[in-house]
DRENFI-657450 format. One record per residue (C-alpha): x, y, z. Coordinates in Angstrom, 2 decimals, padded with zeros to 5 digits. Last residue first. Example, Ala and Ser with C-alpha at 12.3 -4.5 7.8 and 13.67 -1.06 7.14 Angstrom:
+---------+---------+---------+
:      px :      py :      pz :
+---------+---------+---------+
:  013.67 : -001.06 :  007.14 :
:  012.30 : -004.50 :  007.80 :
+---------+---------+---------+
This chain:
+---------+---------+---------+
:      px :      py :      pz :
+---------+---------+---------+
:  026.80 :  017.24 : -024.88 :
:  028.37 :  015.41 : -027.67 :
:  026.22 :  014.00 : -030.49 :
:  027.54 :  016.65 : -033.05 :
:  030.77 :  014.88 : -033.17 :
:  030.56 :  014.79 : -036.90 :
:  031.48 :  010.98 : -037.01 :
:  028.01 :  009.48 : -036.26 :
:  026.21 :  011.92 : -038.49 :
:  028.81 :  011.22 : -041.27 :
:  027.97 :  007.43 : -041.16 :
:  024.33 :  008.08 : -041.49 :
:  023.73 :  006.85 : -045.12 :
:  026.25 :  004.17 : -044.21 :
:  023.32 :  002.62 : -042.15 :
:  022.72 :  000.81 : -045.32 :
:  019.24 :  000.46 : -046.68 :
:  017.31 : -002.77 : -046.21 :
:  016.70 : -004.93 : -049.26 :
:  013.78 : -004.86 : -051.63 :
:  013.33 : -007.86 : -053.89 :
:  009.46 : -007.63 : -053.50 :
:  007.84 : -010.65 : -054.78 :
:  004.82 : -009.93 : -056.92 :
:  001.18 : -010.43 : -056.27 :
:  000.56 : -006.68 : -055.44 :
:  003.29 : -006.54 : -053.03 :
:  004.97 : -009.95 : -051.72 :
:  007.35 : -009.93 : -048.92 :
:  009.30 : -013.33 : -048.27 :
:  010.37 : -013.55 : -044.69 :
:  014.14 : -014.43 : -044.10 :
:  014.67 : -011.93 : -041.08 :
:  011.85 : -013.78 : -039.38 :
:  013.45 : -012.52 : -036.12 :
:  012.93 : -015.89 : -034.56 :
:  010.71 : -017.21 : -031.49 :
:  007.48 : -015.15 : -032.19 :
:  006.97 : -016.82 : -035.67 :
:  007.71 : -020.22 : -034.27 :
:  005.24 : -019.52 : -031.39 :
:  002.68 : -018.84 : -033.98 :
:  003.00 : -022.29 : -035.76 :
:  004.51 : -023.35 : -039.09 :
:  007.21 : -020.91 : -039.62 :
:  009.44 : -020.01 : -042.53 :
:  007.24 : -016.97 : -043.11 :
:  005.36 : -015.84 : -046.04 :
:  004.11 : -011.99 : -046.17 :
:  001.25 : -010.70 : -048.49 :
:  000.04 : -007.64 : -050.33 :
: -002.26 : -009.45 : -052.85 :
: -004.64 : -006.32 : -053.00 :
: -008.07 : -007.45 : -051.69 :
: -010.85 : -008.52 : -054.10 :
: -011.35 : -011.89 : -052.36 :
: -009.78 : -011.92 : -048.77 :
: -006.54 : -011.59 : -046.89 :
: -006.77 : -008.66 : -044.38 :
: -004.57 : -005.79 : -043.19 :
: -004.77 : -003.13 : -045.75 :
: -007.16 : -000.34 : -047.03 :
: -006.24 :  002.27 : -044.41 :
: -009.33 :  003.61 : -042.64 :
: -007.23 :  004.66 : -039.70 :
: -008.93 :  002.91 : -036.88 :
: -010.55 :  000.11 : -039.02 :
: -007.05 : -000.65 : -040.49 :
: -005.62 : -000.49 : -037.09 :
: -007.87 : -003.01 : -035.80 :
: -007.61 : -005.61 : -038.87 :
: -003.89 : -005.74 : -039.03 :
: -001.35 : -004.86 : -036.19 :
: -003.65 : -005.61 : -032.95 :
: -005.49 : -008.22 : -035.15 :
: -002.52 : -010.33 : -034.78 :
: -003.71 : -011.07 : -031.07 :
: -006.92 : -012.89 : -032.38 :
: -006.41 : -015.95 : -030.52 :
: -002.76 : -016.32 : -029.21 :
: -003.60 : -018.78 : -026.50 :
: -001.73 : -018.99 : -024.43 :
: -000.38 : -015.53 : -025.94 :
: -001.16 : -011.75 : -025.63 :
:  000.99 : -011.69 : -022.39 :
:  001.32 : -007.69 : -023.03 :
:  005.22 : -007.85 : -023.15 :
:  005.56 : -011.17 : -024.95 :
:  002.84 : -010.58 : -027.73 :
:  004.31 : -006.88 : -027.96 :
:  007.65 : -008.20 : -028.87 :
:  006.61 : -010.28 : -031.61 :
:  004.19 : -007.51 : -032.82 :
:  006.90 : -004.89 : -032.83 :
:  009.42 : -007.31 : -034.67 :
:  006.75 : -008.00 : -037.40 :
:  006.11 : -004.17 : -037.43 :
:  009.74 : -003.56 : -038.58 :
:  010.42 :  000.23 : -038.73 :
:  013.92 : -000.68 : -037.57 :
:  013.91 : -000.18 : -033.89 :
:  016.60 :  001.20 : -031.44 :
:  017.64 :  004.57 : -029.76 :
:  013.99 :  005.31 : -028.58 :
:  013.09 :  008.90 : -027.47 :
:  016.26 :  010.35 : -028.46 :
:  015.97 :  008.84 : -032.05 :
:  016.56 :  005.51 : -033.59 :
:  012.83 :  004.80 : -034.30 :
:  009.93 :  006.18 : -032.27 :
:  006.45 :  004.82 : -032.21 :
:  006.23 :  001.12 : -033.44 :
:  002.36 :  000.33 : -033.17 :
: -000.22 : -001.78 : -031.36 :
: -003.84 : -001.48 : -032.04 :
: -006.74 : -001.16 : -029.65 :
: -010.42 : -000.90 : -030.69 :
: -012.53 : -000.85 : -027.41 :
: -015.10 : -003.83 : -027.18 :
: -014.81 : -003.91 : -023.32 :
: -012.78 : -007.12 : -023.61 :
: -010.38 : -005.15 : -025.72 :
: -009.84 : -002.52 : -022.87 :
: -009.29 : -005.05 : -020.36 :
: -006.88 : -007.14 : -022.52 :
: -004.87 : -004.12 : -023.41 :
: -004.06 : -002.62 : -020.27 :
: -001.66 : -000.05 : -021.57 :
:  001.75 : -000.59 : -020.50 :
:  003.98 :  000.09 : -017.22 :
:  007.14 : -001.52 : -016.82 :
:  007.42 :  000.13 : -013.29 :
:  010.44 : -001.00 : -011.27 :
:  013.26 :  000.12 : -013.63 :
:  016.77 : -000.80 : -012.35 :
:  018.48 :  002.13 : -010.71 :
:  021.99 :  003.63 : -011.27 :
:  020.72 :  006.84 : -013.03 :
:  017.09 :  006.76 : -013.36 :
:  014.58 :  005.13 : -016.03 :
:  011.23 :  004.02 : -014.69 :
:  009.65 :  004.42 : -018.14 :
:  011.59 :  005.34 : -021.30 :
:  012.61 :  002.00 : -022.95 :
:  009.55 :  000.01 : -021.75 :
:  007.53 :  002.80 : -023.26 :
:  009.20 :  002.45 : -026.55 :
:  008.59 : -001.09 : -026.91 :
:  005.04 : -000.88 : -025.51 :
:  003.37 :  001.55 : -027.82 :
: -000.31 :  000.82 : -027.23 :
: -002.79 :  002.70 : -029.78 :
: -006.24 :  003.26 : -028.14 :
: -009.78 :  004.11 : -030.11 :
: -012.13 :  006.20 : -028.31 :
: -015.80 :  005.54 : -029.03 :
: -016.77 :  008.30 : -026.19 :
: -019.24 :  005.89 : -024.63 :
: -016.57 :  002.91 : -024.52 :
: -013.96 :  005.45 : -023.23 :
: -016.21 :  006.29 : -020.32 :
: -016.75 :  002.70 : -019.50 :
: -012.96 :  002.01 : -019.61 :
: -012.64 :  004.74 : -016.96 :
: -015.10 :  003.29 : -014.63 :
: -013.70 : -000.15 : -015.06 :
: -010.20 :  001.30 : -014.32 :
: -011.41 :  003.11 : -011.21 :
: -012.80 : -000.13 : -009.94 :
: -009.72 : -002.08 : -010.71 :
: -007.36 :  000.33 : -008.87 :
: -005.59 :  002.59 : -011.58 :
: -001.83 :  002.00 : -012.34 :
: -002.33 :  000.41 : -015.83 :
: -004.46 :  003.40 : -016.98 :
: -001.15 :  005.37 : -016.56 :
: -000.02 :  004.06 : -019.68 :
: -002.47 :  005.75 : -021.96 :
:  000.06 :  005.57 : -024.92 :
: -001.78 :  006.65 : -028.07 :
: -005.26 :  008.23 : -028.04 :
: -007.43 :  008.00 : -031.14 :
: -010.60 :  010.40 : -031.84 :
: -013.38 :  010.13 : -034.48 :
: -015.43 :  007.36 : -033.03 :
: -017.49 :  009.80 : -030.93 :
: -016.75 :  013.28 : -031.89 :
: -020.02 :  014.80 : -030.80 :
: -018.37 :  017.77 : -029.19 :
: -019.23 :  017.06 : -025.56 :
: -018.68 :  013.20 : -026.20 :
: -015.20 :  013.78 : -027.27 :
: -014.63 :  016.46 : -024.67 :
: -015.79 :  013.88 : -021.97 :
: -013.19 :  011.32 : -023.54 :
: -010.12 :  013.88 : -023.47 :
: -010.86 :  014.91 : -019.97 :
: -010.95 :  011.18 : -018.82 :
: -007.86 :  010.78 : -020.54 :
: -005.70 :  013.66 : -019.14 :
: -004.52 :  011.80 : -015.97 :
: -001.03 :  011.70 : -015.71 :
:  000.89 :  010.49 : -012.73 :
:  002.70 :  007.26 : -014.25 :
:  003.66 :  008.96 : -017.40 :
:  002.30 :  008.40 : -020.93 :
: -000.98 :  009.96 : -020.26 :
: -002.16 :  011.03 : -023.66 :
: -000.49 :  011.48 : -027.04 :
: -003.52 :  012.67 : -029.19 :
: -005.16 :  011.70 : -032.52 :
: -008.03 :  013.74 : -033.76 :
: -010.30 :  013.61 : -036.96 :
: -010.63 :  016.66 : -039.30 :
: -013.77 :  018.18 : -040.57 :
: -012.21 :  021.73 : -040.97 :
: -014.51 :  023.62 : -038.49 :
: -014.98 :  020.24 : -036.52 :
: -011.12 :  019.97 : -036.06 :
: -010.73 :  023.69 : -034.83 :
: -013.69 :  023.43 : -032.53 :
: -012.22 :  019.93 : -031.07 :
: -008.89 :  021.69 : -030.28 :
: -010.31 :  024.66 : -028.81 :
: -012.76 :  022.62 : -026.61 :
: -009.60 :  020.46 : -025.67 :
: -007.90 :  023.83 : -024.46 :
: -010.66 :  024.65 : -022.42 :
: -010.96 :  021.25 : -020.89 :
: -007.08 :  021.48 : -020.05 :
: -007.48 :  024.77 : -018.42 :
: -005.47 :  023.87 : -015.21 :
: -002.97 :  021.85 : -017.40 :
: -001.27 :  018.76 : -015.91 :
:  002.41 :  017.92 : -016.15 :
:  003.02 :  014.49 : -017.12 :
:  006.38 :  015.08 : -018.52 :
:  007.66 :  018.28 : -017.50 :
:  006.36 :  021.40 : -018.97 :
:  008.09 :  023.41 : -021.67 :
:  004.67 :  023.70 : -023.83 :
:  001.97 :  022.32 : -021.40 :
:  000.93 :  018.58 : -021.47 :
: -001.62 :  016.73 : -023.51 :
:  000.41 :  015.88 : -026.54 :
: -000.86 :  016.98 : -029.96 :
: -003.01 :  016.00 : -032.85 :
: -005.20 :  017.30 : -035.82 :
: -005.42 :  014.67 : -038.56 :
: -004.59 :  014.10 : -042.12 :
: -006.74 :  012.02 : -044.47 :
: -004.96 :  010.19 : -047.29 :
: -004.69 :  010.88 : -050.92 :
: -001.87 :  013.39 : -050.27 :
: -004.01 :  016.87 : -049.98 :
: -002.80 :  019.04 : -047.03 :
: -005.22 :  021.79 : -046.90 :
: -006.93 :  020.84 : -043.67 :
: -003.29 :  020.27 : -041.93 :
: -002.21 :  023.79 : -043.04 :
: -005.55 :  025.47 : -041.84 :
: -005.00 :  023.64 : -038.49 :
: -001.37 :  024.74 : -038.31 :
: -002.49 :  028.32 : -038.95 :
: -004.97 :  028.18 : -036.08 :
: -002.42 :  026.72 : -033.56 :
:  000.19 :  029.40 : -034.96 :
: -002.38 :  032.06 : -033.89 :
: -002.45 :  030.58 : -030.51 :
: -004.78 :  028.63 : -028.56 :
: -004.03 :  025.48 : -030.37 :
: -000.27 :  025.77 : -028.93 :
: -001.70 :  024.89 : -025.63 :
: -002.04 :  021.20 : -026.65 :
:  001.80 :  020.56 : -027.04 :
:  002.15 :  020.04 : -030.86 :
:  002.01 :  017.21 : -033.25 :
:  000.09 :  017.36 : -036.52 :
: -000.94 :  013.97 : -037.64 :
: -000.03 :  012.55 : -040.96 :
: -001.27 :  009.68 : -043.19 :
:  000.79 :  007.48 : -045.34 :
:  000.20 :  004.41 : -047.78 :
:  003.15 :  002.52 : -048.45 :
:  003.57 :  001.05 : -052.13 :
:  000.99 :  002.93 : -054.19 :
:  001.99 :  006.34 : -053.17 :
:  005.70 :  006.28 : -051.88 :
:  006.70 :  009.47 : -054.05 :
:  003.50 :  011.31 : -053.18 :
:  003.88 :  010.85 : -049.48 :
:  007.56 :  011.76 : -049.42 :
:  007.00 :  015.12 : -051.25 :
:  003.95 :  015.81 : -049.00 :
:  006.22 :  014.98 : -046.07 :
:  008.82 :  017.36 : -047.00 :
:  006.10 :  020.03 : -047.26 :
:  004.86 :  019.17 : -043.95 :
:  008.09 :  019.50 : -042.28 :
:  009.10 :  022.74 : -043.68 :
:  005.48 :  024.40 : -043.02 :
:  005.50 :  023.07 : -039.43 :
:  008.85 :  024.40 : -038.41 :
:  008.52 :  027.98 : -037.44 :
:  005.79 :  027.28 : -034.98 :
:  006.11 :  024.00 : -033.85 :
:  004.53 :  021.00 : -035.98 :
:  006.27 :  017.86 : -034.87 :
:  004.81 :  015.38 : -037.39 :
:  003.06 :  012.06 : -036.18 :
:  003.12 :  009.38 : -038.64 :
:  000.39 :  006.95 : -039.62 :
:  001.99 :  004.20 : -041.56 :
:  000.58 :  001.71 : -044.23 :
:  001.59 : -001.72 : -045.66 :
:  004.86 : -002.72 : -043.80 :
:  006.53 : -005.55 : -045.31 :
:  010.06 : -005.36 : -043.68 :
:  011.82 : -004.37 : -046.94 :
:  009.07 : -001.45 : -047.18 :
:  009.47 : -000.23 : -043.61 :
:  013.31 : -000.02 : -043.95 :
:  012.90 :  001.97 : -047.06 :
:  010.26 :  004.19 : -045.31 :
:  012.78 :  004.94 : -042.69 :
:  015.42 :  005.87 : -045.09 :
:  012.86 :  008.00 : -047.02 :
:  011.82 :  009.84 : -043.89 :
:  015.50 :  010.56 : -043.06 :
:  016.52 :  011.97 : -046.50 :
:  013.31 :  014.06 : -046.82 :
:  013.75 :  015.55 : -043.43 :
:  017.28 :  016.48 : -044.18 :
:  016.41 :  017.88 : -047.37 :
:  013.56 :  020.02 : -046.09 :
:  015.43 :  021.28 : -043.04 :
:  015.44 :  019.93 : -039.65 :
:  019.04 :  020.33 : -038.76 :
:  020.04 :  022.67 : -036.07 :
:  016.69 :  023.57 : -034.56 :
:  015.29 :  020.12 : -034.84 :
:  018.54 :  018.79 : -033.37 :
:  018.13 :  020.87 : -030.10 :
:  014.58 :  020.23 : -029.92 :
:  015.17 :  016.30 : -030.17 :
:  017.85 :  016.42 : -027.47 :
:  015.63 :  018.51 : -025.13 :
:  012.66 :  016.30 : -025.64 :
:  014.88 :  013.20 : -025.04 :
:  016.26 :  014.77 : -021.90 :
:  012.84 :  015.27 : -020.51 :
:  011.46 :  011.93 : -021.55 :
:  014.24 :  010.00 : -019.96 :
:  016.69 :  007.89 : -022.14 :
:  019.85 :  009.91 : -020.89 :
:  019.97 :  011.78 : -024.26 :
:  023.10 :  012.64 : -026.07 :
:  022.90 :  015.61 : -028.10 :
:  021.41 :  014.76 : -031.70 :
:  023.91 :  013.23 : -034.24 :
:  023.68 :  009.46 : -034.08 :
:  020.36 :  009.30 : -032.58 :
:  018.59 :  011.22 : -035.54 :
:  017.37 :  008.38 : -037.41 :
:  013.79 :  008.99 : -036.98 :
:  012.41 :  012.32 : -035.68 :
:  010.30 :  013.14 : -038.98 :
:  008.94 :  009.59 : -039.51 :
:  007.42 :  009.59 : -035.99 :
:  005.22 :  006.66 : -035.82 :
:  001.79 :  005.59 : -034.53 :
: -000.27 :  003.73 : -037.20 :
:  001.98 :  000.89 : -038.13 :
:  000.25 : -001.51 : -040.26 :
:  001.10 : -005.04 : -041.47 :
:  001.29 : -006.83 : -044.69 :
: -001.18 : -009.90 : -044.93 :
: -000.02 : -012.99 : -043.25 :
:  001.00 : -016.42 : -044.66 :
:  002.35 : -018.92 : -042.15 :
:  003.80 : -022.04 : -043.66 :
:  001.50 : -025.19 : -044.00 :
:  003.31 : -026.66 : -046.91 :
:  003.92 : -023.55 : -049.11 :
:  002.70 : -025.33 : -052.14 :
:  003.05 : -022.90 : -055.20 :
:  000.52 : -023.41 : -057.99 :
:  000.04 : -022.32 : -061.67 :
: -002.71 : -024.29 : -063.39 :
: -005.25 : -023.34 : -060.84 :
: -007.55 : -025.18 : -058.54 :
: -008.27 : -024.65 : -054.83 :
: -009.99 : -027.13 : -052.60 :
: -006.83 : -028.82 : -051.03 :
: -006.66 : -026.20 : -048.18 :
: -010.25 : -024.53 : -047.79 :
: -010.72 : -021.88 : -050.21 :
: -009.77 : -018.10 : -050.56 :
: -010.65 : -016.34 : -053.81 :
: -009.38 : -013.71 : -056.29 :
: -006.62 : -012.01 : -054.57 :
: -005.31 : -009.12 : -056.45 :
: -002.12 : -008.02 : -058.19 :
: -002.49 : -010.60 : -061.12 :
: -005.09 : -013.07 : -060.13 :
: -004.17 : -014.74 : -056.80 :
: -005.90 : -017.87 : -055.42 :
: -005.38 : -018.62 : -051.78 :
: -005.45 : -022.15 : -050.44 :
: -006.34 : -022.47 : -046.79 :
: -005.37 : -023.95 : -043.32 :
: -006.71 : -021.71 : -040.89 :
: -004.87 : -020.04 : -037.90 :
: -006.52 : -019.95 : -034.43 :
: -003.15 : -021.03 : -032.68 :
: -004.58 : -024.57 : -031.96 :
: -005.02 : -025.16 : -035.67 :
: -008.12 : -024.29 : -037.69 :
: -009.12 : -026.76 : -040.52 :
: -011.03 : -025.26 : -043.62 :
: -014.37 : -026.84 : -044.50 :
: -016.06 : -023.82 : -045.25 :
: -013.95 : -020.65 : -045.57 :
: -013.03 : -018.76 : -042.63 :
: -014.45 : -015.25 : -042.91 :
: -014.41 : -013.20 : -045.90 :
: -011.46 : -010.66 : -044.61 :
: -009.45 : -013.56 : -043.08 :
: -007.10 : -011.65 : -041.03 :
: -008.48 : -012.84 : -037.75 :
: -008.23 : -016.45 : -038.94 :
: -004.45 : -016.42 : -038.77 :
: -003.40 : -017.83 : -042.21 :
: -001.63 : -021.09 : -042.68 :
: -000.93 : -021.49 : -046.48 :
: -001.72 : -025.20 : -048.11 :
: -001.64 : -023.97 : -051.69 :
: -000.76 : -020.62 : -053.02 :
: -002.75 : -020.62 : -056.35 :
: -001.58 : -018.23 : -059.02 :
: -003.33 : -016.91 : -061.69 :
: -002.05 : -014.28 : -064.21 :
:  000.47 : -011.57 : -063.62 :
:  001.74 : -010.35 : -060.33 :
:  005.04 : -012.38 : -060.87 :
:  004.94 : -014.34 : -057.65 :
:  005.83 : -017.67 : -059.23 :
:  009.40 : -017.52 : -060.34 :
:  010.62 : -015.65 : -057.36 :
:  008.59 : -018.09 : -055.03 :
:  010.05 : -021.12 : -056.54 :
:  013.51 : -019.78 : -055.77 :
:  012.55 : -018.90 : -052.48 :
:  010.95 : -022.27 : -051.91 :
:  014.11 : -024.20 : -053.09 :
:  016.56 : -022.05 : -050.81 :
:  014.56 : -022.59 : -047.70 :
:  013.71 : -019.45 : -046.09 :
+---------+---------+---------+
């Protein structure tokens, strides 16, 4: 970011009084009150506007040049975005890659390495330490809200949910947090499954918690079918309805998996339309066109929302020793959206056996997703995948710029969407509640002993 603008931003964004941000370029999909009259729209679908702040909130949005205030900062056409949302994360797994047993990057190996690390290390203080590190990264990168899945196996669930409750309370007012219980689906037919549903229902952290799981058998290989999948889904939906909980599932991440139609039919059977989210759903991309259209129609009837996780799926899919991956399967986002299905993009795993990289940076996830999913030429409303769509799916109060909204913003040294996509945007200015955020990324020194311990050896 140009030094002069950064200096001016530090003195301007104080979270107090009135401040007019002049000549900002805001993607139209993120304008909560619609495009203001007279605002010019560029070829990327962004509007040139003036944004008036009053203390911690946005007071009004005008066409560029029409706002008036005593205190102004001219951003000269730079991109101004709302903070982004990450609605499929795994904060409890994060930052274990240095100490967990070595994984070969496949699903079975990643599960085995994570299980070993969980049994050896996942105590309250360890969970809090790693969740806090992940949230500090997200904070510095400008993430407004996170929905995280929490491994909730028998003997682990109470510890993990207690650690999450502590972290959720500490971060309240800065990063909003929701949690989803994550177990293989067949766990819900056991006494532990019922206790877990009660535990999730009793969690009170200001945000709704959800029942969740992965549609494979405990100990099964990735993509294994379950002969009694419909009965298991009925059990899950009954537990959810009895406790008035929404549902978020890991579904069909493998090439041959086909649980999604069962989930959709169960959703309709139990009257849960609009209350179910499914993550991954990669096998949809391999269906013949006619079958895909039928599957999409079923999803529309069920009102299911989809979360695509392309960075992690590219890491895991098609991996075999000595073979360059052939299948780079991702969710068919364009076809789903064309049918009116809500779709969000999210970060998924971060520096753990399922994904050795990542930094809880939704700008980076969005930039990669645009290229992976071909959400460009034109960009259109692509940014809604990380803003307005996940906000509607989760109910988080975030992702838009408009009168009455919190002044949670990001300012980029970029005048076009291709410029945003081209660079890492490590010099972005993050503004929270109208005040410039002086947060910095936490040091990996926090995990230096994990890397030196030798515990990551097979």
